[in-house]
C-alpha positions as CSV (number, residue, x, y, z in Angstrom):
1,M,70.0,-82.9,-9.9
2,G,67.8,-85.3,-8.0
3,L,68.9,-88.9,-6.7
4,L,67.9,-91.6,-9.2
5,I,66.0,-94.4,-7.5
6,P,64.9,-97.9,-9.3
7,D,60.9,-97.5,-9.9
8,D,60.7,-100.5,-7.3
9,N,62.2,-98.4,-4.5
10,L,60.5,-95.4,-5.5
11,K,57.0,-96.9,-5.4
12,Q,58.0,-98.4,-1.9
13,K,59.2,-94.9,-0.6
14,I,56.3,-93.4,-1.7
15,M,53.6,-95.9,-0.1
16,L,55.5,-95.8,3.2
17,S,55.3,-91.9,3.0
18,V,51.8,-92.4,2.4
19,D,51.2,-94.7,5.4
20,N,52.4,-92.1,7.4
21,L,50.4,-89.5,6.5
22,P,47.6,-88.1,8.8
23,P,43.9,-88.1,7.2
24,D,44.2,-84.4,6.2
25,G,47.4,-85.5,4.3
26,L,46.0,-88.1,2.2
27,K,43.4,-85.4,1.2
28,E,46.1,-83.4,-0.4
29,V,47.6,-86.5,-2.1
30,L,45.0,-87.4,-3.5
31,N,44.2,-84.0,-5.0
32,F,47.5,-83.6,-6.4
33,L,47.1,-87.5,-7.9
34,D,44.0,-86.4,-9.7
35,Y,45.9,-83.3,-10.9
36,I,48.9,-85.4,-12.3
37,C,46.6,-87.9,-13.9
38,F,44.7,-85.1,-15.4
39,K,47.9,-83.4,-16.4
40,F,49.0,-86.3,-18.3
41,Q,45.9,-87.2,-20.0
42,E,45.8,-83.4,-21.2
43,K,49.1,-84.1,-22.9
44,S,48.0,-87.1,-24.5
45,Q,44.9,-85.3,-26.0
46,T,46.6,-82.2,-26.8
47,Q,48.9,-84.3,-29.3
48,T,46.1,-84.3,-32.3
49,P,46.7,-81.1,-34.7
50,Y,44.9,-78.1,-33.8
51,Q,41.6,-77.6,-35.9
52,P,39.7,-74.1,-35.2
53,V,36.2,-74.3,-34.9
54,T,33.9,-71.5,-36.8
55,L,31.6,-70.0,-34.6
56,G,27.9,-69.1,-35.1
57,G,26.1,-65.8,-34.9
58,L,27.9,-62.7,-35.1
59,W,31.3,-64.8,-35.1
60,K,29.7,-67.1,-38.1
61,E,33.0,-68.1,-40.5
62,E,35.1,-65.9,-38.3
63,I,38.5,-67.7,-36.9
64,V,40.2,-66.3,-33.6
65,N,43.7,-66.9,-33.6
66,D,46.4,-66.5,-30.6
67,K,47.0,-62.7,-31.6
68,D,43.4,-62.0,-31.6
69,I,43.2,-63.8,-27.9
70,D,46.7,-61.7,-27.0
71,D,44.9,-58.3,-28.3
72,V,42.3,-58.6,-26.4
73,R,43.8,-59.9,-22.9
74,R,46.0,-56.9,-23.1
75,E,43.3,-54.5,-23.7
76,M,41.5,-56.1,-20.9
77,W,44.3,-55.9,-18.6
78,Q,45.0,-52.5,-19.3
79,S,41.1,-51.6,-19.0
80,M,41.4,-53.3,-15.3
81,E,44.7,-51.2,-14.5
82,N,42.9,-47.7,-15.0
83,R,40.3,-48.5,-12.8
84,E,40.0,-47.2,-9.7
85,I,39.3,-49.4,-6.6
């Protein structure tokens, strides 16, 4: 279990660590922070209820559910496993 560090000390420790990184390390930190921001933004957007969208053309008035997607994935992986490279 991790240590509980007060927010002020945690921010200070992060800033000190960032100050000691080489330029390549700074790029990695920035990429990671972008990912974290995206992850938290995604969570806040997914809290709205899911509403399926009907597709036009061949799929008009059809609703694709999770089971349909799982079945197609299973079929795809089975065909991939049977292929010779």
